[in-house]
N, C-alpha and C positions, 0 to 999 in steps of 0.2 A: 586445253580441255582434255580431261581424262576419259578414256573409253569406259563404257559401263560394265563390261565383263571381259574376262580373259578370252583370247582367241587361241584355239588349239589346232594343231596339225595331227592327223591320225594316219596310222599305217597298219595294215593287216598282214599277218604271217600265218601260214598253214603248215603244220607239222604232220607228216604221214603217221599212219597207225603204229608202225614199229619203232617210232622215235622214243628213246628213253628220256626220262625226266632230266637226267644229267646232261645229255646233249642239248635238250631244249633250254635248260638253265644256262648253259655256257653261251649259247647263241644270243639269248635275251640279255645276259649280263654284258656281253660285248657291245650290243646295240646301246644299252643304257650308258655305259661308260664313254663310248666314243661319240654318240649322237645326242646325248642328253634326253633319251626317251625314257618314259616311265610306263609301267603296266597299267592299262585301262581295264581290260577284261579278258577272260579266258572262257572258251566254250568247248566242250567235248561233244563231238557229233556222234550220232548213232553208229556210224561205221568205224569209230575209234580215232578219227582225225581230230587234231586240236586246232582251233582257230584262236589266235592270239591277237589282240588289238593293243597297240602302243600309242601313246600320245606324247606330245611335247608342246610347250607354250611357244607361241609365235611372238617375238618381240619386234615391235615396229618403232623405228627410230624417226623422231620428228626433228625437223630442222629448227634450230634455235635462233639463227641470225639471218 
């Protein structure tokens, strides 16, 4: 029986106010390439911090025999 929807794993990262776009991009690219993470959402707080949420699909292996 197939599950009705995808199951996602989420991870949050916070970048301080002074972090450049290039540094943030490099960190997120590394996570995406090594851990199969994808960008879910980005929020910029009033104090300048960036909250980045990544997600990846959880694969469940079912026994066949």
